[in-house]
C-alpha positions in Angstrom: -0.2 -0.1 0.4 0.9 3.1 -0.4 -0.4 6.2 1.8 -1.9 10.1 2.2 -2.1 11.8 5.1 -4.9 14.1 6.7 -2.6 17.3 6.9 0.9 18.9 8.1 1.5 16.7 10.6 1.0 12.8 11.4 -1.6 12.1 14.8 -0.7 10.0 16.6 -3.5 7.5 15.6 -1.9 8.1 12.0 1.6 7.7 13.6 0.1 4.5 15.4 -1.6 3.0 12.1 1.4 3.0 10.1 3.5 1.9 12.5 0.5 -1.0 12.6 -0.4 -2.1 9.2 3.5 -0.9 7.8 2.6 0.6 4.3 5.1 0.4 1.6 5.3 4.7 0.5 3.5 7.7 1.1 2.3 10.4 -1.0 2.2 13.9 -0.1 -0.6 16.5 -1.6 -1.1 20.6 -1.4 -2.8 20.0 2.0 0.2 18.6 3.2 2.5 21.4 1.9 4.1 24.5 4.2 7.2 25.2 5.1 10.8 23.4 3.5 11.7 22.0 7.4 7.6 21.4 8.2 7.6 18.7 4.5 11.3 17.3 6.0 10.0 16.7 9.4 6.6 14.9 7.6 8.9 12.9 5.4 11.1 12.1 7.6 7.7 11.2 10.7 6.4 8.7 7.7 9.3 6.7 7.2 9.7 6.9 11.0 6.7 5.6 12.0 7.2 2.2 9.2 11.0 2.0 10.9 12.2 2.0 7.0 14.8 5.2 6.0 14.0 3.6 2.7 10.4 4.2 2.7 9.4 5.9 -0.7 7.8 8.9 -0.8 5.6 10.2 -3.4 4.0 13.6 -5.1 3.1 14.1 -8.4 4.8 17.5 -9.7 5.0 17.5 -13.2 3.9 21.5 -14.0 1.4 23.5 -14.9 -1.7 23.3 -13.2 -0.6 19.6 -11.9 2.2 20.5 -9.2 1.4 20.1 -6.0 4.8 22.4 -4.7 4.5 25.8 -5.4 6.5 29.2 -4.7 8.0 30.1 -2.4 9.2 26.1 -2.5 9.9 25.6 -5.5 8.9 28.3 -9.2 5.7 26.9 -11.0 6.8 25.4 -14.1 5.5 25.0 -17.2 2.9 22.4 -18.1 3.9 19.1 -20.8 2.3 21.0 -23.8 4.7 23.7 -22.7 7.8 21.3 -23.3 5.9 19.4 -26.3 5.6 22.9 -28.4 9.6 24.1 -27.6 9.8 19.6 -28.8 8.0 20.9 -32.2 9.6 23.7 -33.1 13.0 22.2 -32.5 13.8 18.2 -31.3 17.1 18.4 -29.5 16.2 21.7 -27.9 12.9 19.9 -26.7 14.7 17.1 -25.3 16.9 19.4 -23.6 13.9 21.2 -22.0 12.8 18.1 -20.6 15.7 16.8 -19.4 16.3 20.3 -17.4 12.3 20.4 -16.2 12.5 17.0 -14.4 16.5 17.5 -13.4 15.3 20.4 -11.1 12.4 18.3 -10.2 14.7 16.0 -8.6 17.2 19.1 -7.0 13.4 20.5 -5.7 12.1 17.0 -3.8 15.2 15.2 -3.5 16.2 18.4 -0.4 12.8 17.8 0.7 13.5 14.2 1.1 10.7 13.8 -1.3 12.3 10.7 -3.8 9.5 9.3 -6.6 7.6 11.6 -9.0 4.6 10.6 -10.8 6.2 11.7 -13.9 6.4 11.1 -16.8 2.9 11.6 -18.1 2.8 8.8 -21.4 -0.4 9.1 -22.4 -2.0 10.4 -25.4 -4.7 12.4 -26.0 -7.1 12.6 -28.8 -9.5 14.9 -30.0 -12.8 15.0 -28.2 -11.1 13.6 -25.5 -11.9 14.8 -21.5 -9.0 17.3 -20.5 -8.3 15.2 -17.4 -4.8 15.2 -19.3 -5.1 17.9 -21.7 -1.9 19.9 -21.4 -0.8 17.8 -18.8 0.8 15.8 -22.4 3.5 16.9 -24.1 1.5 16.2 -28.1 -0.9 14.4 -29.8 1.5 11.8 -31.5 2.7 8.8 -29.4 6.8 8.9 -30.7 6.4 13.1 -29.1 5.5 11.3 -26.5 7.9 8.5 -25.8 10.9 10.8 -26.8 10.1 13.6 -23.7 8.9 11.1 -21.5 12.2 9.2 -21.6 13.9 12.6 -21.6 11.8 13.6 -18.6 12.7 9.7 -16.9 16.0 10.6 -17.5 16.9 13.5 -15.8 14.3 12.4 -12.8 16.9 9.3 -12.3 20.0 11.7 -12.8 19.0 14.0 -10.0 17.8 10.8 -7.7 14.5 10.4 -8.4 12.0 8.0 -9.1 9.9 8.2 -12.3 6.8 6.5 -12.1 5.0 6.4 -16.3 1.2 7.2 -15.9 -0.9 6.2 -16.2 -0.7 2.8 -18.0 -2.2 1.1 -20.9 -3.4 4.7 -21.8 -5.5 7.5 -20.4 -5.6 10.1 -23.3 -9.1 8.7 -25.2 -11.1 8.8 -22.2 -13.8 10.6 -22.0 -14.5 11.7 -18.6 -12.9 12.6 -15.6 -11.5 9.9 -13.7 -11.5 11.3 -10.2 -15.9 11.7 -11.0 -16.5 8.9 -13.2 -15.2 5.9 -15.3 -14.6 6.0 -19.2 -15.2 3.6 -21.7 -12.5 3.7 -24.1 -14.5 1.9 -27.8 -11.5 1.6 -29.8 -10.0 -1.1 -31.6 -7.2 -3.6 -30.5 -5.0 -2.4 -33.1 -4.9 1.3 -32.8 -4.9 1.2 -29.1 -1.5 -0.7 -29.6 -0.3 1.7 -32.2 -1.3 4.8 -30.2 -2.3 4.3 -26.5 -0.1 1.4 -25.6 3.3 2.8 -28.2 4.9 5.7 -25.3 4.7 2.6 -22.4 6.2 0.0 -24.7 9.4 2.5 -25.1 9.7 2.9 -22.0 9.2 -0.3 -20.3 12.5 -0.4 -18.8 11.1 1.7 -16.3 11.1 1.3 -12.3 7.0 2.2 -11.9 4.4 2.7 -13.3 0.4 3.6 -12.8 -2.9 2.2 -14.5 -5.6 3.5 -15.5 -8.8 3.8 -14.8 -10.0 3.8 -17.7 -12.7 0.8 -19.6 -10.4 -0.5 -22.7 -13.5 -2.6 -24.4 -12.0 -4.1 -26.8 -9.8 -6.0 -23.5 -11.9 -6.3 -20.9 -15.5 -5.0 -21.2 -16.5 -5.1 -17.9 -13.6 -3.5 -16.0 -11.4 -0.8 -16.0 -8.0 -1.4 -15.9 -6.8 -0.8 -12.2 -8.5 -4.3 -11.7 -8.4 -6.0 -15.0 -6.6 -9.0 -15.2 -6.6 -9.2 -18.7 -5.1 -5.6 -19.2 -3.0 -6.3 -16.5 -1.4 -10.0 -17.8 -2.6 -9.4 -20.9 -1.4 -6.3 -21.8 0.7 -5.0 -19.8 2.7 -7.3 -18.7 2.5 -9.0 -22.1 2.3 -7.4 -25.7 3.9 -3.9 -23.3 6.5 -5.8 -21.6 6.5 -3.5 -18.5 7.7 -6.4 -15.6 8.7 -2.4 -12.9 6.0 -2.0 -9.6 2.6 -1.6 -10.7 0.9 0.8 -9.3 -2.5 1.7 -9.4 -4.2 4.9 -9.8 -6.0 6.3 -6.7 -8.6 4.4 -4.9 -10.8 7.1 -3.5 -11.2 8.7 -6.8 -15.6 8.1 -7.8 -14.1 6.1 -10.8 -13.9 2.6 -8.8 -17.0 1.1 -7.3 -17.7 -1.3 -4.4 -16.4 -0.2 -0.8 -12.3 0.1 0.4 -11.9 -3.5 1.0 -13.8 -5.0 -2.3 -11.0 -2.1 -4.3 -8.3 -3.2 -2.5 -8.8 -7.0 -3.0 -10.0 -6.4 -6.7 -7.0 -4.3 -7.6 -5.0 -7.3 -6.0 -6.2 -10.2 -7.2 -6.2 -8.3 -11.0 -2.4 -8.6 -10.9 -1.6 -4.7 -10.1 1.4 -4.7 -7.0 0.6 -2.1 -4.6 -2.6 -0.5 -4.1 -2.8 3.3 -4.0 -5.0 5.5 -1.3 -4.0 9.4 -1.2 -6.6 11.9 1.3 -5.7 10.6 3.7 -9.3 9.5 5.4 -8.2 6.7 7.7 -11.6 5.5 7.6 -10.5 4.9 4.0 -7.5 3.9 4.6 -8.6 0.7 7.0 -10.7 -0.6 4.6 -7.9 -0.6 2.2 -6.0 -2.5 4.7 -9.1 -5.0 5.4 -8.5 -6.3 1.4 -4.7 -5.6 0.9 -2.1 -8.7 1.4 1.5 -8.6 2.6 4.2 -7.5 0.2 5.3 -10.7 -1.3 6.2 -12.8 -4.2 6.9 -11.4 -7.7 5.5 -7.8 -6.0 8.0 -7.4 -3.5 10.5 -8.5 -5.6 9.6 -5.9 -8.0 9.3 -3.5 -5.2 13.1 -4.0 -4.2 14.3 -3.6 -7.7 12.6 0.2 -7.9 14.4 1.0 -4.9 16.9 -0.2 -6.4 17.2 1.7 -10.0 18.9 5.0 -9.2 22.5 3.9 -8.4 24.2 7.3 -8.3 23.3 10.8 -9.5 24.9 13.4 -11.0 27.0 16.3 -9.7 25.7 19.3 -11.7 25.1 22.6 -10.4 22.0 23.5 -9.8 22.8 27.3 -10.3 23.7 26.2 -14.0 20.5 24.3 -14.9 18.5 26.4 -13.5 19.8 29.4 -15.8 20.1 26.7 -18.5 16.9 26.6 -18.6 15.4 30.1 -17.8 16.4 30.4 -21.5 13.9 27.8 -22.5 11.1 29.5 -20.1 11.4 32.8 -18.9 8.5 32.9 -16.6 9.3 30.2 -14.8 9.2 32.2 -11.2 
């Protein structure tokens, strides 16, 4: 399990709950963000509660509208589509801008103790889709998305931060926002292979991926990818060839039906390795635990491999990286 917490510090109830249930990792949201020392203390307290200094702490720090750290802690960074626009004008410059932005994220996150970023977004939008992805995407073709996604992942890892590609096997066609309802995609399997799955297949070596709460009618018309063994085994593990740690998208999103024990057990039964719950509501987290099981076997192997994925960090100077990035985007302040 990966859990959030309710506020800017752990309550005694949360600390005892984590110590007893021992989630594999934690995730931060805007409600958890105050000033730098507070964030560092919260992250350290989370890890101390489970007795694991290597427990991963995740955040969604993309740029654009999905960015949990804001000024003065971190600049307002450009969106994925803004990086894509640089790439369309000059491919080498676009790849460099993507790497630089990710490397800056790594500087911002690691100084706070946060060591995993839910990025790159590898979804490829289509006309008429929900704007829940929208400007978060690098482009509208899989080659662009894969190229910029790769540069982003490499930038994060160069700075010692683990990337999490999302939302496998593809959220770009969804016509509804999965925070509120469950969308169904009706395209053929051949079209999905060529368009939606392609960026994930190109980056299938990365350590972690987050699932899509989307029904793919051509594969499993009855279950969203997150709870579909057909999608997980035949597509994600099979066709895409991803053998890294597979994490569900947030179980508190309305796209998934059922109570929390049922959601948790269905996700794990589908072959997803880790259940993610973000909002910090204690009763819901207790429900997730009721449907969960120990991290063991192949899932444990993948989790351990993910944590050991980054062997070293580069030695670039932060001031140099920020100055170079300012040549691309003067508005990041």
